C-alpha positions as CSV (number, residue, x, y, z in Angstrom):
1,M,-2.5,-23.7,6.7
2,W,0.1,-24.5,9.4
3,R,2.6,-22.0,8.0
4,A,0.1,-19.2,8.3
5,Y,-0.6,-20.2,11.9
6,F,3.2,-20.5,12.6
7,Y,4.2,-17.1,11.2
8,E,1.2,-15.1,12.4
9,K,-0.4,-16.7,15.5
10,S,2.2,-18.8,17.4
11,W,4.5,-17.2,19.9
12,V,7.4,-18.9,18.1
13,G,6.6,-17.1,14.9
14,R,6.1,-13.8,16.5
15,W,8.9,-13.6,19.0
16,V,11.5,-16.1,17.7
17,Y,11.3,-16.0,13.9
18,K,10.2,-12.5,13.0
19,P,12.7,-10.3,14.9
20,P,15.8,-12.1,13.7
21,A,14.5,-12.3,10.1
22,T,13.8,-8.5,10.2
23,A,17.2,-7.8,11.7
24,L,18.9,-9.9,9.0
25,W,17.2,-7.9,6.2
26,M,17.9,-4.6,7.9
27,G,21.6,-5.7,8.4
28,V,22.0,-6.7,4.8
29,L,20.4,-3.5,3.5
30,G,22.3,-1.4,6.0
31,G,25.6,-2.9,5.0
32,I,24.9,-2.4,1.3
33,A,23.9,1.2,2.0
34,Y,27.0,1.9,4.1
35,T,29.3,0.5,1.4
36,H,27.5,2.5,-1.2
37,V,27.8,5.7,0.8
38,Q,31.5,5.1,1.5
39,S,32.5,4.3,-2.1
40,G,29.8,5.8,-4.4
41,E,28.2,9.1,-5.3
42,L,25.1,10.1,-3.6
43,Q,22.1,11.1,-5.8
44,P,20.0,13.8,-4.1
45,W,16.9,12.9,-6.0
46,A,17.2,9.2,-5.0
47,L,17.7,10.2,-1.4
48,S,14.5,12.3,-1.6
49,L,12.6,9.2,-2.7
50,I,14.0,7.3,0.2
51,G,13.1,10.1,2.6
52,L,9.5,10.3,1.3
53,G,9.1,6.5,1.6
54,F,10.5,6.6,5.1
55,A,8.1,9.3,6.0
56,L,5.1,7.2,4.8
57,F,6.5,4.2,6.6
58,L,7.1,6.1,9.8
59,G,3.6,7.6,9.7
60,V,2.1,4.1,9.5
61,K,4.3,2.9,12.4
62,I,3.3,5.9,14.6
63,S,-0.4,5.3,13.7
64,M,-0.1,1.6,14.7
65,M,1.6,2.6,18.0
66,R,-1.3,5.0,18.8
67,R,-3.7,2.1,18.3
68,G,-1.8,0.1,20.9
69,K,0.4,-2.2,18.8
70,V,3.9,-1.4,19.9
71,V,5.5,-4.2,17.9
72,S,4.1,-4.7,14.4
73,F,5.4,-6.3,11.3
74,G,4.3,-6.0,7.6
75,A,1.9,-8.8,7.7
76,D,0.2,-7.5,10.8
77,I,-0.2,-4.1,9.3
78,I,-1.4,-5.2,5.9
79,N,-3.9,-7.9,7.1
80,G,-5.5,-6.2,10.1
81,S,-5.7,-2.6,9.1
82,P,-7.8,-0.3,6.9
83,W,-6.9,-0.1,3.3
84,Y,-5.3,3.3,3.4
85,I,-2.8,2.2,6.1
86,A,-1.8,-0.9,4.1
87,V,-1.4,1.2,0.9
88,S,0.8,3.8,2.8
89,Y,2.9,1.0,4.2
90,V,3.4,-0.7,0.9
91,T,4.0,2.6,-1.0
92,G,6.5,3.7,1.6
93,Y,8.5,0.5,1.3
94,G,8.3,0.7,-2.5
95,L,9.6,4.2,-2.6
96,M,12.5,3.3,-0.2
97,I,13.5,0.3,-2.3
98,A,13.1,2.3,-5.6
99,G,15.2,5.2,-4.2
100,F,17.8,2.8,-2.9
101,I,18.1,1.0,-6.3
102,L,18.1,4.3,-8.2
103,S,20.8,5.7,-6.0
104,F,23.3,3.4,-7.8
105,A,22.7,5.1,-11.1
């Protein structure tokens, strides 16, 4: 119970924990992608999956900004939104991850 409160409701969870955790994951994935692009072959079909997933993800982010939430993270979007927004968010992330993994083939 206290963990849910810490991560979602407290200012420490929202402004101290979430941004560095997100930056860490984005840095790790960005570093892997940069290394892969520099040394590997790019697969156009895998990049199209990443682009489609990013388009879904970006659509959800823009929709959340229009609702007045400038800063939103995955748990905020999935728990407090209609089902179609949550499905688009999860599908976008899934396509980006699948495209990233398949680009190594």
